N, C-alpha and C positions, 0 to 999 in steps of 0.2 A: 088556866092553869097546868102543869104538869106536874102531877103527882109521883113520884117513880124514885126509883134506885141506882145503881151505879148505870145500868146502861142509860137511863135518861140524864144522868148526871155528867154524860161525856166521861166516865172514867179514862184514866189514861190518857186522852189526847184535849187537845184543846178546846178549853170550853166552845169559842167562838165556832165550832167546826162538830156540835154535836147535832144530836136530830132536833132535841128542842132547840136552839139557836137558827137551825136554820128554817123549821117553821115558821121564829120570829121574824125572820127575815118575808119570807112569802106572805107573812099576812101584812107586812108593812106595804109589800106592794098590790096584793088581792084585796086583801080586808081591811086596810089603814085604821077602822074602827076599834078593831082588834090590836092586844099585846101580847107578848107571852112571859109568864114570869115561870121559873123554872123553880121550883117546887122539892127538887128528886133531894134524896139524899144517897149516896154508897154507901151498901149492904144493909138498905134497910130492906124490912120485911114488910106483911100484911099488920100483922103487930105494931110497929114503931107507925106506920101509917094511923093505924087510927088511934094510936095515940096522940099524935100531932096533926090531923085533920082540923080540929077547931080553930087552933090558933091559927094555922095556915088559911084558912077560910073566914077568918076577922080581919085579919089581917089583909089580903089579897082583893076578897070579893070579888070572888071571880064569876064570872057567865059561861064556865064552862073549864070541865076539871076533868082533866087526860089521867085514867087511875093506872100506871104501869107498877105494879107491885103484884109479890107472888112468887118469882125465878127466885128468891133469897130460900124463901118456904120450900121448894121444893126443892131446892139442893140440899135445905137442913132433915129435909123428911119431914116437916110437919103433917099433922092431917092434913088431908083435903079438904075436911068440912071446919075445922077451925080454921085455916086459910078461905073460906066463904063466908062464914062468919062474918070475920073481920071485914073481908072485901064491902060485903051486903051494907055492916054500918056504914062505912068510908062511903059509898056510893049513895047512902039514904042521908046521911049527914051533907052531903054535896047539893042533892038534890031538894035535902031542905031548905039551905041558903038560898037555895033557886037558880042555881047552876045547872045545867044540861050536863051527861058526865058520858065519857067517850072510855069503857072498858079496854085496855089494849091487853091483852093474849098473848103467854108464850110456851111455850113444849119445855119438855126435858130429853135427856140423852136416854137412851133405850135401857143401861144398868138399871135404873130405879124400878125396873120392874114391868112389863104390861100394864098389870092393873092400878098399880100409881098413877105410872104416864099416863093412860088413856082418862082415869078419875082427874087426874090434872088438869089435863089440856082439856077436858069440857067444861070445866069448872067459870070457866073466863063463859064463855057462849050462855051456860046456864043463869048465870048472875045476870050478863046482857038481857036476856031473854026476861027474866025475874021484874027486872027493873026500868025494861024498856029503854034500854039504855042504846048508845050507838056501839058498835063492836068491831075492832079490828083483832081478830083471831088469830093469829103469829104474827107479833113483829119483825120476824128475820127469815118469814115466808119469800122463799125463793134464793135466799142465800146462805142459808144457816148449814148446808154441807159443802160451802165453801170454805175450805179452812185459810184462806189467804186475806180471806176478808174479817181475820179476828183476830185479837192481838194475841202476844206468845200464850196467855191465860187460855186460851180457845175457848175462852167465854166473853169476851165484853169486844164487840166488834171496832175496828176502824177506821177512820177517816173514809177511808171510801164505800162504806159497810151505809154511814149517815143517811145519805141523800134516799136511800131505799127503804130507810126506816120511814124516815119524812113525808115522803110518799103513800106511805102504807097509813100512818097516821090523817094525812092531808085528806085521802077519800074517805074516809069516817068523819071525818071534823068539819069541813066543807057545808056537806046539809045540814047542819046545826047552826049556821054562823047568819042563815037569811043573806040580805042586804047588808048586814052590819049596821043600820041607823036602829033596828028593835032594840038592839041591848050594846050601848056602846061599853068599851070597856074602859072599869073603872080607876080612877085613878090617874087617868090621862091625860 
């Protein structure tokens, strides 16, 4: 289950071209015992995700939860400690429900100041270490400085950037899947 914000919800592009849909296509080819459920909501924050994680876990019963939240918290200047508390609770609930977790990191533009941006960036690695999860350090690594790979808002990636994000997530996700027979995707 992809549990994220607009970056995972394919904001501004066709849903079928978003990185989560591309991941679903890859799983059909390489790990057919798994499917992708995209439970992402544009504009979501870690607090919003915390409010809806229980329902999502109950409804989808995922084997893996890919948590891609926090970007909107950072853009709104939410204290990093509060974001970490919310994300930690999402991870704990996911693990308690039996899911393995992939934490997806984000970075902020430098205009938020070095103290905040460094603490924000470090939070994702700290959470992954604390909860022993897989980690994608920065979803947009390798293209964040390429304006041509972003929509006019310069926040949301274009269709051309989606395979790059899918590949980043795949590298962290693949070791969690094993041979696919140990944990079949429920509801399939």
